[in-house]
PABA-855407 format. One record per residue (C-alpha): residue in three letters; residue number from 0; x, y, z; chain. Coordinates in nm, 4 decimals, decimal comma. Example, Ala and Ser with C-alpha at 12.3 -4.5 7.8 and 13.67 -1.06 7.14 Angstrom:
ATOM   code   pos          x          y          z   unit
ATOM    ALA     0     1,2300    -0,4500     0,7800      A
ATOM    SER     1     1,3670    -0,1060     0,7140      A
This chain:
ATOM   code   pos          x          y          z   unit
ATOM    MET     0    -0,0052     0,0123     0,0029      A
ATOM    THR     1     0,2978     0,2425     0,0977      A
ATOM    SER     2     0,4889     0,1596    -0,2376      A
ATOM    SER     3     0,1719     0,2365    -0,4176      A
ATOM    ARG     4     0,1190     0,5632    -0,2627      A
ATOM    GLN     5     0,4763     0,6463    -0,3369      A
ATOM    ARG     6     0,4525     0,5619    -0,6914      A
ATOM    TRP     7     0,1201     0,7711    -0,7273      A
ATOM    ALA     8     0,2880     1,0750    -0,5712      A
ATOM    ILE     9     0,5874     1,0524    -0,7717      A
ATOM    THR    10     0,3547     1,0005    -1,1064      A
ATOM    LEU    11     0,1633     1,3160    -0,9811      A
ATOM    VAL    12     0,4656     1,5446    -0,9352      A
ATOM    ALA    13     0,6234     1,4312    -1,2730      A
ATOM    ALA    14     0,3151     1,4696    -1,4621      A
ATOM    VAL    15     0,2701     1,8443    -1,2983      A
ATOM    LEU    16     0,6341     1,9188    -1,3950      A
ATOM    GLY    17     0,5557     1,7875    -1,7466      A
ATOM    LEU    18     0,2782     2,0072    -1,7891      A
ATOM    LEU    19     0,4864     2,3115    -1,6666      A
ATOM    VAL    20     0,7694     2,2375    -1,9146      A
ATOM    VAL    21     0,5494     2,2039    -2,2016      A
ATOM    ALA    22     0,3694     2,5240    -2,1338      A
ATOM    GLN    23     0,6865     2,6965    -2,1059      A
ATOM    LEU    24     0,8354     2,5352    -2,4189      A
ATOM    ARG    25     0,4908     2,6803    -2,5836      A
ATOM    ALA    26     0,5177     3,0097    -2,4373      A
ATOM    GLN    27     0,9142     3,0262    -2,5752      A
ATOM    GLY    28     0,7779     2,9025    -2,9223      A
ATOM    ALA    29     0,5074     3,1769    -2,9455      A
ATOM    ASN    30     0,7830     3,4296    -2,8121      A
ATOM    PRO    31     1,1055     3,3119    -2,9919      A
ATOM    GLY    32     1,2702     3,6462    -2,9498      A
ATOM    LEU    33     1,4593     3,5803    -2,6226      A
ATOM    SER    34     1,7915     3,6750    -2,7924      A
ATOM    ASN    35     1,6094     4,0292    -2,8886      A
ATOM    LEU    36     1,5417     4,0958    -2,5217      A
ATOM    SER    37     1,7405     4,3502    -2,3132      A
ATOM    ALA    38     1,9380     4,2610    -2,0194      A
ATOM    GLN    39     1,6923     4,3920    -1,7968      A
ATOM    GLU    40     1,4190     4,1938    -1,9574      A
ATOM    LEU    41     1,6167     3,8810    -1,9360      A
ATOM    THR    42     1,6866     3,9220    -1,5703      A
ATOM    LEU    43     1,2961     3,9356    -1,5138      A
ATOM    VAL    44     1,2338     3,6367    -1,7071      A
ATOM    ILE    45     1,5139     3,4286    -1,4911      A
ATOM    ALA    46     1,3689     3,5718    -1,1735      A
ATOM    ASN    47     0,9970     3,4630    -1,2663      A
ATOM    VAL    48     1,1433     3,1085    -1,3888      A
ATOM    ASN    49     1,3426     3,0999    -1,0249      A
ATOM    THR    50     1,0075     3,1929    -0,8597      A
ATOM    ARG    51     0,8146     2,9298    -1,0415      A
ATOM    ASN    52     1,1040     2,6726    -0,9561      A
ATOM    GLU    53     1,0701     2,7766    -0,5812      A
ATOM    GLN    54     0,6713     2,7123    -0,6067      A
ATOM    LEU    55     0,7385     2,3629    -0,7707      A
ATOM    ARG    56     0,9948     2,2588    -0,5057      A
ATOM    ALA    57     0,7254     2,3790    -0,2393      A
ATOM    GLU    58     0,4463     2,1709    -0,4035      A
ATOM    VAL    59     0,6917     1,8712    -0,4148      A
ATOM    ALA    60     0,7502     1,9232    -0,0377      A
ATOM    ALA    61     0,3863     1,9486     0,0356      A
ATOM    LEU    62     0,3217     1,6136    -0,1496      A
ATOM    ASP    63     0,6133     1,4663     0,0252      A
ATOM    ARG    64     0,4675     1,5688     0,3581      A
ATOM    GLN    65     0,1280     1,4479     0,2625      A
ATOM    LEU    66     0,2615     1,1044     0,1675      A
ATOM    THR    67     0,4278     1,0770     0,4876      A
ATOM    SER    68     0,1028     1,1667     0,6994      A
ATOM    LEU    69    -0,0843     0,9187     0,4896      A
ATOM    THR    70     0,1823     0,6386     0,5587      A
ATOM    GLU    71     0,1780     0,7391     0,9128      A
ATOM    ALA    72    -0,2025     0,7387     0,9461      A
ATOM    GLN    73    -0,1999     0,3948     0,7831      A
ATOM    SER    74     0,0615     0,2495     1,0166      A
ATOM    ARG    75    -0,1457     0,4121     1,3175      A
ATOM    GLY    76    -0,4739     0,2247     1,1693      A
ATOM    GLU    77    -0,3001    -0,1013     1,1461      A
ATOM    SER    78    -0,1891    -0,0674     1,4931      A
ATOM    ALA    79    -0,5177     0,0248     1,6369      A
ATOM    LEU    80    -0,6991    -0,2599     1,4265      A
ATOM    GLY    81    -0,4322    -0,5076     1,5831      A
ATOM    GLN    82    -0,5020    -0,3611     1,9332      A
ATOM    LEU    83    -0,8677    -0,3845     1,8973      A
ATOM    ARG    84    -0,8706    -0,7572     1,7831      A
ATOM    SER    85    -0,6556    -0,8494     2,0534      A
ATOM    ASP    86    -0,8552    -0,6703     2,3183      A
ATOM    LEU    87    -1,1565    -0,8620     2,1434      A
ATOM    ALA    88    -0,9818    -1,1993     2,1771      A
ATOM    ALA    89    -0,9106    -1,1341     2,5637      A
ATOM    LEU    90    -1,2675    -1,0247     2,6339      A
ATOM    GLU    91    -1,4129    -1,3408     2,4539      A
ATOM    ALA    92    -1,1655    -1,5600     2,6407      A
ATOM    TRP    93    -1,2994    -1,3741     2,9708      A
ATOM    ALA    94    -1,6339    -1,4219     2,8802      A
ATOM    GLY    95    -1,6039    -1,8033     2,8052      A
ATOM    LEU    96    -1,6734    -1,7780     2,4219      A
ATOM    THR    97    -1,3259    -1,9197     2,3334      A
ATOM    ALA    98    -1,1554    -2,2251     2,4446      A
ATOM    VAL    99    -0,8313    -2,1396     2,6321      A
ATOM    VAL   100    -0,5207    -2,3110     2,7462      A
ATOM    GLY   101    -0,2938    -2,2271     3,0166      A
ATOM    PRO   102    -0,1211    -2,3321     3,3414      A
ATOM    GLY   103    -0,3519    -2,4374     3,6245      A
ATOM    VAL   104    -0,4928    -2,7032     3,8482      A
ATOM    SER   105    -0,7146    -3,0082     3,8151      A
ATOM    ILE   106    -0,9193    -3,0895     4,1315      A
ATOM    ARG   107    -1,0813    -3,4365     4,1737      A
ATOM    ILE   108    -1,3870    -3,4854     4,3813      A
ATOM    SER   109    -1,5494    -3,8135     4,4539      A
ATOM    GLY   110    -1,7813    -3,9003     4,7321      A
ATOM    GLU   111    -2,0705    -3,7309     4,8673      A
ATOM    ILE   112    -2,0684    -3,3674     4,8475      A
ATOM    GLY   113    -2,3719    -3,1137     4,7992      A
ATOM    GLY   114    -2,4147    -2,8303     4,5540      A
ATOM    GLU   115    -2,3332    -2,5631     4,7872      A
ATOM    GLY   116    -1,9701    -2,7095     4,8772      A
ATOM    ILE   117    -1,8791    -2,7158     4,5183      A
ATOM    GLU   118    -2,0160    -2,3456     4,4635      A
ATOM    ASP   119    -1,7753    -2,2602     4,7542      A
ATOM    LEU   120    -1,4915    -2,4398     4,6042      A
ATOM    LEU   121    -1,5787    -2,2557     4,2772      A
ATOM    ASN   122    -1,5957    -1,9119     4,4530      A
ATOM    GLU   123    -1,2781    -1,9692     4,6261      A
ATOM    LEU   124    -1,1039    -2,0538     4,2876      A
ATOM    ARG   125    -1,2303    -1,7040     4,1551      A
ATOM    ASN   126    -1,1150    -1,5332     4,4591      A
ATOM    ALA   127    -0,7762    -1,6916     4,4263      A
ATOM    GLY   128    -0,7501    -1,5444     4,0426      A
ATOM    ALA   129    -0,8513    -1,8193     3,8419      A
ATOM    GLU   130    -0,9134    -1,7059     3,4850      A
ATOM    ALA   131    -1,1211    -1,9704     3,3485      A
ATOM    ILE   132    -1,3198    -2,2593     3,5005      A
ATOM    ALA   133    -1,4573    -2,5810     3,3784      A
ATOM    VAL   134    -1,6645    -2,8622     3,5610      A
ATOM    GLU   135    -1,6504    -3,1961     3,4230      A
ATOM    GLY   136    -1,5850    -3,0120     3,0763      A
ATOM    VAL   137    -1,8715    -2,7614     3,1009      A
ATOM    ARG   138    -1,7192    -2,4020     3,1147      A
ATOM    VAL   139    -1,8341    -2,2112     3,4188      A
ATOM    VAL   140    -1,9743    -1,8772     3,2829      A
ATOM    PRO   141    -2,2195    -1,6129     3,4442      A
ATOM    GLY   142    -2,5463    -1,8153     3,5461      A
ATOM    THR   143    -2,3745    -2,1494     3,5531      A
ATOM    VAL   144    -2,4342    -2,3054     3,8765      A
ATOM    VAL   145    -2,3676    -2,6704     4,0242      A
ATOM    TYR   146    -2,6568    -2,7753     4,2110      A
ATOM    GLY   147    -2,8332    -3,0763     4,3974      A
ATOM    ALA   148    -2,7915    -3,3046     4,6929      A
ATOM    PRO   149    -2,4972    -3,5179     4,7735      A
ATOM    GLY   150    -2,4996    -3,8049     4,5322      A
ATOM    GLU   151    -2,7383    -3,5895     4,2691      A
ATOM    LEU   152    -2,5140    -3,3091     4,1513      A
ATOM    SER   153    -2,5481    -3,1602     3,8239      A
ATOM    VAL   154    -2,4307    -2,8908     3,6124      A
ATOM    GLU   155    -2,6126    -2,7026     3,3090      A
ATOM    ASN   156    -2,8667    -2,9942     3,3598      A
ATOM    THR   157    -2,6007    -3,2700     3,3024      A
ATOM    PRO   158    -2,5716    -3,4921     3,5939      A
ATOM    LEU   159    -2,1942    -3,5294     3,7533      A
ATOM    PRO   160    -2,0668    -3,8713     3,8125      A
ATOM    ASP   161    -1,9351    -3,9942     4,1259      A
ATOM    GLY   162    -1,5912    -3,8907     4,0697      A
ATOM    PHE   163    -1,5607    -3,5683     3,8703      A
ATOM    GLU   164    -1,3065    -3,3156     3,7863      A
ATOM    ILE   165    -1,2605    -2,9293     3,8099      A
ATOM    ARG   166    -1,0111    -2,7713     3,5880      A
ATOM    ALA   167    -0,9022    -2,3981     3,6376      A
ATOM    ILE   168    -0,6403    -2,1853     3,4749      A
ATOM    GLY   169    -0,4369    -1,9649     3,6753      A
ATOM    SER   170    -0,1296    -1,9483     3,8632      A
ATOM    PRO   171    -0,0888    -2,3339     3,9855      A
ATOM    GLN   172     0,1134    -2,2434     4,2924      A
ATOM    ILE   173    -0,1304    -1,9867     4,3940      A
ATOM    LEU   174    -0,4439    -2,1965     4,3321      A
ATOM    THR   175    -0,3109    -2,4856     4,5133      A
ATOM    GLY   176    -0,1806    -2,2813     4,7991      A
ATOM    THR   177    -0,5304    -2,1277     4,8378      A
ATOM    LEU   178    -0,7272    -2,4299     4,8234      A
ATOM    THR   179    -0,5116    -2,6558     5,0449      A
ATOM    ARG   180    -0,3725    -2,4112     5,2987      A
ATOM    SER   181    -0,4556    -2,5062     5,6890      A
ATOM    GLY   182    -0,8055    -2,3832     5,7547      A
ATOM    GLY   183    -0,9002    -2,3326     5,3905      A
ATOM    VAL   184    -1,1980    -2,4266     5,1689      A
ATOM    ILE   185    -1,1035    -2,7965     5,1281      A
ATOM    ALA   186    -1,0435    -2,8298     5,5141      A
ATOM    GLN   187    -1,3835    -2,6601     5,5721      A
ATOM    LEU   188    -1,5459    -2,8954     5,3192      A
ATOM    GLY   189    -1,3937    -3,1957     5,4547      A
ATOM    ALA   190    -1,5354    -3,1087     5,8066      A
ATOM    THR   191    -1,8789    -3,0279     5,6202      A
ATOM    TYR   192    -1,8812    -3,3734     5,4251      A
ATOM    PRO   193    -1,6363    -3,5974     5,5719      A
ATOM    ASP   194    -1,7409    -3,8997     5,2963      A
ATOM    ALA   195    -1,6006    -3,6650     5,0250      A
ATOM    THR   196    -1,2508    -3,6739     4,8986      A
ATOM    ILE   197    -1,0870    -3,3705     4,7272      A
ATOM    SER   198    -0,7524    -3,3825     4,5761      A
ATOM    VAL   199    -0,5499    -3,0747     4,3846      A
ATOM    THR   200    -0,2907    -3,1268     4,1148      A
ATOM    PRO   201    -0,0864    -2,8322     3,9744      A
ATOM    LEU   202    -0,0426    -2,8560     3,5838      A
ATOM    ASP   203     0,1817    -2,7054     3,3397      A
ATOM    SER   204    -0,1137    -2,6929     3,0751      A
ATOM    VAL   205    -0,4783    -2,7076     3,1151      A
ATOM    SER   206    -0,7277    -2,7061     2,8325      A
ATOM    ILE   207    -1,0722    -2,5654     2,9071      A
ATOM    PRO   208    -1,3342    -2,5604     2,6594      A
ATOM    ALA   209    -1,5955    -2,2795     2,5185      A
ATOM    THR   210    -1,9417    -2,2501     2,6774      A
ATOM    ASP   211    -2,2306    -2,3726     2,4856      A
ATOM    ARG   212    -2,4755    -2,1152     2,6534      A
ATOM    ASP   213    -2,5901    -1,8221     2,4958      A
ATOM    LEU   214    -2,4478    -1,5222     2,6355      A
ATOM    VAL   215    -2,6538    -1,2462     2,4841      A
ATOM    PRO   216    -2,8716    -1,0904     2,7356      A
ATOM    SER   217    -3,2583    -1,1109     2,6766      A
ATOM    ASP   218    -3,3540    -0,7816     2,8665      A
ATOM    ALA   219    -3,0496    -0,5510     2,9221      A
ATOM    GLN   220    -2,9305    -0,3306     2,6423      A
ATOM    PRO   221    -2,5874    -0,1638     2,5978      A
ATOM    SER   222    -2,6150     0,2044     2,7299      A
ATOM    LEU   223    -2,3899     0,4157     2,5214      A
């Protein structure tokens, strides 16, 4: 794009110069008597030519500045577009619209535990900085709830087996430390649900799918 604009600007300048040269030659053809002009008249002609040359140089400089401005504007536009695309990808990842991969933890849960206990665990993950969470392959987004009595848990109307996995992306050290600390959420759940077993494994790579939910609000409208 930039090379094309440069060629266009050079062609335009050459065309202008060519027209001026032709016009000057025609003028000289109509007035061939330069040799008959006095020294004062020749000085005036030379001065006019020099003035016109300065005007042409100014026009060329203006075209160069315009070309530079257009090139810089294009570069800024491409940079802004790239930034917007990056921001959109980040927002889509945060919203759960796209699958994501990163370091994190795997939490294995078996035994009898109620939906309230799983929700406490998910809230603790969010508070610890988890950037994406999935329960047995179901992406957790606003409105996703794990509910049910012990042995009858479900998420997004999908029953959870006895022995399911929660995956979360975030700092493996922070997530693991927060969940397993003395008096932390796992210790509390162990006291409330003594028949449940919860284990946490830090992982270098965790894959979390996109949500299947329709996240378009039915009532809320953007306020601009």
